C-alpha positions as CSV (number, residue, x, y, z in Angstrom):
1,M,-18.0,-12.4,-18.6
2,K,-19.3,-9.2,-16.2
3,L,-17.2,-6.6,-14.9
4,N,-17.5,-4.3,-11.8
5,Y,-15.6,-1.3,-11.4
6,K,-15.3,-0.1,-8.3
7,S,-13.2,3.1,-7.4
8,F,-13.1,3.8,-3.8
9,G,-12.1,7.9,-3.2
10,L,-8.8,7.4,-3.0
11,S,-7.4,10.4,-0.9
12,T,-6.8,13.3,-2.7
13,V,-3.2,13.3,-1.6
14,L,-2.0,10.0,-4.1
15,S,-0.2,11.2,-7.0
16,A,-1.1,8.3,-8.7
17,A,-2.8,5.0,-8.4
18,V,-1.6,0.7,-8.8
19,L,-4.4,-1.6,-10.2
20,L,-3.6,-4.7,-8.4
21,G,-5.1,-7.6,-7.9
22,F,-6.8,-7.8,-11.6
23,Q,-7.9,-11.0,-12.7
24,S,-9.8,-11.4,-16.3
25,C,-11.4,-15.3,-17.1
26,N,-8.1,-15.2,-19.3
27,G,-5.9,-14.5,-16.8
28,N,-4.8,-11.4,-18.6
29,S,-4.1,-8.2,-17.1
30,N,-5.9,-4.9,-18.3
31,P,-3.1,-2.1,-18.3
32,S,-5.8,0.8,-18.9
33,G,-7.6,0.5,-15.8
34,G,-5.2,2.0,-13.1
35,N,-5.9,5.5,-14.5
36,Q,-9.5,5.8,-12.7
37,Q,-9.6,7.6,-9.7
38,S,-13.6,8.6,-9.4
39,N,-15.0,9.6,-6.1
40,S,-18.2,7.6,-6.8
41,N,-18.6,4.1,-7.7
42,S,-19.2,3.4,-11.7
43,G,-19.7,0.3,-13.6
44,F,-19.4,-1.2,-16.6
45,E,-20.8,-5.0,-17.8
46,E,-20.9,-7.8,-20.5
47,Q,-21.5,-11.4,-19.7
48,D,-20.8,-14.0,-17.7
49,E,-19.3,-14.6,-14.2
50,L,-18.6,-11.5,-11.8
51,T,-14.4,-9.3,-11.7
52,T,-13.9,-6.8,-9.4
53,Y,-11.2,-4.1,-10.2
54,Y,-10.0,-3.2,-6.7
55,L,-7.7,0.4,-6.7
56,L,-4.5,0.3,-4.4
57,P,-1.8,2.6,-4.2
58,S,1.8,2.1,-4.4
59,P,3.7,2.5,-1.7
60,E,5.9,5.4,-3.6
61,D,2.5,6.5,-4.1
62,I,2.2,7.1,-0.7
63,F,5.4,8.0,0.4
64,A,5.5,10.7,-2.5
65,F,3.3,12.9,-0.3
66,S,3.9,12.6,3.6
67,S,7.8,11.9,3.4
68,E,8.9,16.3,2.7
69,K,6.7,17.1,6.2
70,L,7.7,13.4,8.0
71,K,11.9,13.7,9.5
72,F,13.3,9.8,8.3
73,S,13.9,7.4,10.5
74,S,15.2,4.4,9.9
75,S,14.4,2.8,13.8
76,L,10.8,2.4,11.6
77,L,12.7,0.1,9.2
78,N,12.5,-4.2,9.3
79,P,15.8,-5.2,9.5
80,T,17.2,-6.7,6.9
81,D,18.6,-8.9,8.5
82,K,15.2,-10.3,9.3
83,A,14.7,-11.7,5.9
84,A,15.9,-15.0,6.3
85,T,14.1,-16.0,9.2
86,Y,10.7,-15.7,7.4
87,E,10.1,-19.5,6.1
88,D,6.6,-20.1,5.8
89,S,5.1,-18.5,2.3
90,K,2.5,-16.0,4.7
91,S,5.4,-14.4,6.4
92,K,7.9,-15.0,3.5
93,E,4.7,-12.4,1.5
94,T,3.5,-10.3,3.9
95,N,6.7,-9.2,4.6
96,F,8.3,-9.1,1.0
97,G,5.3,-6.4,1.1
98,V,6.9,-4.7,3.9
99,Y,10.1,-4.5,2.2
100,C,8.8,-2.8,-0.6
101,A,7.7,-0.1,1.7
102,D,11.2,0.4,3.0
103,M,13.1,-0.1,-0.2
104,A,9.9,3.5,-1.3
105,Y,10.8,5.0,2.0
106,C,14.4,5.5,2.0
107,A,14.1,6.2,-1.9
108,V,11.2,9.2,-1.3
109,N,13.5,10.9,1.2
110,G,16.7,10.2,-0.5
111,Q,18.5,7.4,1.8
112,N,20.2,6.1,-1.4
113,Q,22.1,3.4,0.6
114,E,19.4,2.2,2.0
115,S,17.0,2.0,-0.8
116,I,19.9,0.0,-2.3
117,K,20.2,-2.4,0.9
118,Y,16.4,-3.3,0.8
119,L,17.0,-4.2,-2.7
120,G,19.5,-6.2,-2.2
121,T,17.2,-8.2,0.4
122,L,13.8,-7.6,-2.1
123,K,16.3,-9.6,-4.7
124,E,17.0,-12.2,-1.5
125,L,13.9,-12.9,-1.3
126,S,12.3,-13.3,-4.4
127,S,14.1,-16.1,-5.8
128,K,11.4,-17.7,-3.1
129,L,8.0,-16.0,-4.9
130,G,9.3,-17.1,-8.1
131,L,10.1,-13.2,-8.7
132,E,14.2,-13.7,-10.2
133,S,13.5,-12.5,-13.7
134,V,12.3,-8.7,-11.8
135,F,16.4,-8.7,-10.3
136,G,18.1,-9.2,-12.9
137,K,20.9,-7.7,-14.3
138,E,19.1,-4.3,-16.4
139,L,18.1,-3.7,-13.0
140,G,21.7,-3.3,-10.9
141,D,22.9,-2.1,-14.1
142,R,20.3,1.0,-14.1
143,I,20.7,1.3,-10.1
144,D,24.7,1.6,-10.3
145,R,23.9,4.5,-13.2
146,Y,21.1,6.4,-11.1
147,M,22.5,5.7,-7.4
148,Q,23.3,9.0,-7.5
149,N,20.1,10.5,-8.1
150,K,17.4,10.6,-5.9
151,D,14.3,11.2,-8.2
152,S,16.2,7.9,-10.4
153,L,15.7,6.3,-7.0
154,K,12.2,7.2,-6.7
155,V,11.2,6.4,-10.5
156,I,13.5,2.2,-9.8
157,A,12.2,2.0,-7.1
158,N,8.1,2.2,-8.4
159,E,9.2,0.6,-12.2
160,T,10.1,-2.9,-9.4
161,Y,6.9,-2.7,-7.7
162,L,5.0,-2.4,-10.9
163,D,7.2,-5.9,-12.0
164,I,6.5,-7.9,-9.3
165,K,3.0,-6.9,-9.7
166,K,2.8,-7.4,-13.2
167,A,5.4,-11.2,-12.7
168,L,2.9,-12.0,-10.8
169,E,-0.4,-11.5,-12.5
170,I,1.5,-13.9,-15.4
171,Q,2.2,-16.7,-12.9
172,G,-1.7,-16.3,-12.5
173,K,-0.1,-15.5,-7.9
174,N,-2.8,-13.2,-7.2
175,S,-3.1,-14.6,-4.2
176,T,0.7,-14.0,-3.4
177,I,-0.1,-10.2,-4.8
178,A,-3.0,-9.9,-1.8
179,Q,-0.6,-10.7,1.2
180,I,3.0,-8.2,-0.3
181,S,-0.2,-5.5,-1.4
182,A,-1.1,-5.9,2.8
183,G,2.2,-6.3,4.2
184,G,3.1,-2.8,1.7
185,W,0.2,-0.6,2.6
186,L,0.4,-1.7,6.9
187,E,4.2,-0.7,7.0
188,C,3.4,2.2,4.6
189,M,0.7,3.3,7.7
190,Y,2.9,2.1,11.2
191,I,6.1,4.6,9.5
192,I,3.6,7.7,8.8
193,I,1.7,6.9,11.6
194,N,4.8,6.6,13.9
195,S,6.3,9.5,12.5
196,I,3.6,11.6,14.1
197,D,4.9,13.6,17.6
198,S,1.4,14.9,18.5
199,F,-2.3,15.0,17.3
200,S,-3.1,18.0,15.5
201,N,-6.5,18.6,13.8
202,S,-4.6,20.2,11.2
203,D,-2.0,18.1,10.1
204,V,-2.0,16.5,6.7
205,N,-0.4,13.0,7.3
206,I,-3.0,12.7,10.4
207,Q,-5.5,13.8,7.6
208,Q,-4.1,11.1,5.5
209,I,-4.2,8.1,7.7
210,A,-7.8,8.5,8.1
211,D,-8.5,8.5,4.1
212,E,-6.9,5.7,4.1
213,K,-9.6,3.5,5.8
214,N,-11.0,3.0,2.0
215,V,-7.8,2.2,0.9
216,F,-8.8,0.3,4.0
217,E,-11.7,-1.9,2.3
218,S,-10.4,-1.7,-0.9
219,L,-7.8,-4.6,0.6
220,M,-10.1,-5.9,2.4
221,A,-12.4,-7.1,-0.3
222,Y,-9.2,-8.0,-2.3
223,L,-7.7,-10.8,0.8
224,E,-11.3,-11.7,0.1
225,Q,-11.0,-13.0,-3.2
226,F,-8.4,-15.2,-1.9
227,K,-9.6,-16.3,1.9
228,N,-9.3,-20.0,0.5
229,K,-5.6,-19.9,-0.1
230,P,-2.9,-20.7,2.6
231,G,-2.3,-18.1,4.7
232,I,-4.8,-15.0,3.9
233,Q,-7.7,-16.0,6.3
234,E,-4.6,-15.8,8.7
235,T,-3.8,-12.0,7.6
236,I,-7.7,-11.0,6.8
237,D,-8.3,-12.1,10.8
238,Q,-5.3,-9.7,12.2
239,L,-6.6,-7.0,10.0
240,K,-9.6,-7.3,11.1
241,P,-9.3,-5.3,14.5
242,L,-8.2,-2.0,12.8
243,G,-11.4,-2.2,10.5
244,E,-12.8,-1.7,13.6
245,A,-10.9,1.1,14.4
246,Y,-11.9,2.7,10.8
247,K,-15.5,1.9,11.5
248,K,-15.1,4.6,14.8
249,L,-14.3,7.4,12.6
250,S,-16.8,10.3,11.2
251,V,-17.9,10.6,7.2
252,V,-19.4,14.2,8.4
253,V,-20.5,17.3,5.6
254,V,-18.3,20.1,4.9
255,E,-20.5,23.3,3.7
256,D,-18.4,24.4,1.0
257,A,-18.0,21.5,-1.1
258,G,-15.4,23.6,-4.1
259,N,-13.4,23.9,-1.8
260,Q,-11.1,20.0,-1.5
261,T,-8.6,21.0,2.0
262,T,-11.4,22.6,5.0
263,D,-10.0,25.9,6.7
264,N,-7.8,23.3,8.9
265,G,-6.1,21.8,6.5
266,A,-8.1,18.5,6.6
267,I,-8.4,16.8,2.8
268,V,-12.4,16.5,1.7
269,I,-12.6,13.0,0.0
270,G,-15.3,13.0,-1.9
271,G,-18.0,15.6,-2.8
272,N,-18.7,17.8,0.0
273,K,-17.5,14.9,2.9
274,K,-14.3,14.4,4.5
275,I,-13.6,11.4,7.0
276,E,-13.0,13.2,10.3
277,I,-10.2,11.5,12.7
278,S,-10.6,12.7,16.8
279,E,-6.7,12.0,19.6
280,E,-8.9,8.7,20.5
281,N,-9.3,7.6,16.9
282,F,-5.7,8.7,16.1
283,N,-4.2,7.0,19.3
284,A,-6.6,3.6,18.7
285,L,-5.8,3.5,15.3
286,K,-1.6,4.0,16.3
287,K,-2.2,0.6,18.9
288,C,-3.1,-1.1,16.7
289,I,-1.4,-0.8,12.9
290,T,1.8,-1.1,15.8
291,D,0.2,-4.0,17.5
292,I,0.0,-6.1,13.6
293,R,3.5,-5.4,12.0
294,Q,5.0,-6.7,15.0
295,E,2.5,-9.8,14.1
296,F,3.4,-9.3,10.3
297,T,7.1,-9.2,11.2
298,S,7.3,-11.3,14.0
299,N,9.7,-14.8,12.9
300,K,8.0,-16.8,15.3
C-alpha cells in the first residue's frame, strides 16, 4: 500500500490535532499518526494503493486558544430542541458535529450545566448514528464525579469526541466522520467569528480564522474522498462559497523568519510566511460562515 502523509501547517495556536479520516486497506486506524504538526509536506511510501492522512483539530483544540479572550454567549449555540427535527442522515451527521462543538465550547468556558445538556443531546442523536457505546453508564458516572471541575469537563468533552471518531472508524463509517467533522469545524468558526466585535489587525482570534484556511482545505479534500456517499456532495456544495472567500486571503512573506508572531500579533503559520486577512476578507468570511451554518442547522 502506498501511503501519502500530508501535514497542512496547522496554526500554532492549536494545542493538539485529531487524526480524522484514516482508513487503511484492512480498515484499521493508525494510533501514532496524530502527533505530526509539520509546516511542510512529508511522506513515506509502501506499495499498492494510495491512502491519505488528514489532520483536523478537535473542537476543544480550537476553543482552547480563543475561550480566554472571547466572552461566552449561549445565543451562539444551536438549540438542543432542534435535534429531534433532523430527519435525514446528512442533517443528523453534520448537526451531531455542530453539537460536539457546542459541547466543547461550553466545557472550555466552564459552563457545566450547558455542557451536560449538550452531552445529553449528543446521546439522543447517538442511537441514530450507531454510537450508543460511547454514551454508556461509565461516561455518565465520570460526568457525575467531575461535574464541578471545569478542566475535567474539558477532558471529558475532548475524549468523547475521540471516542466518537474511534467508534465510527471501527464500523467503517468514514463518510459519517467526514460529515461530523464538517459540522463541528464550521460551528467552531461560526462561534469564534461571531464573538468578535470589530476587526483589528492585531486580534489573534481573527488571525486564527485566517490560519484555518489550511484546515478548511484539508476538510474539503477529506470530504472529496467520499463524494459518492449520500449527502456528502451536498455538504461540499454548501462549503464551496467559503473556499472562494478563503482564496482571496493572501500569503505574505514575514521579514524575520525566526519569530512565530509578527509585531502586530499575527501568527506565522510556517517558515517566513503568514496568511494575511483584511477587514473586507473578514467580513466576507463572517457572512459566508454564518450563511452556511444557517443552512447546516436549518430543519427545513
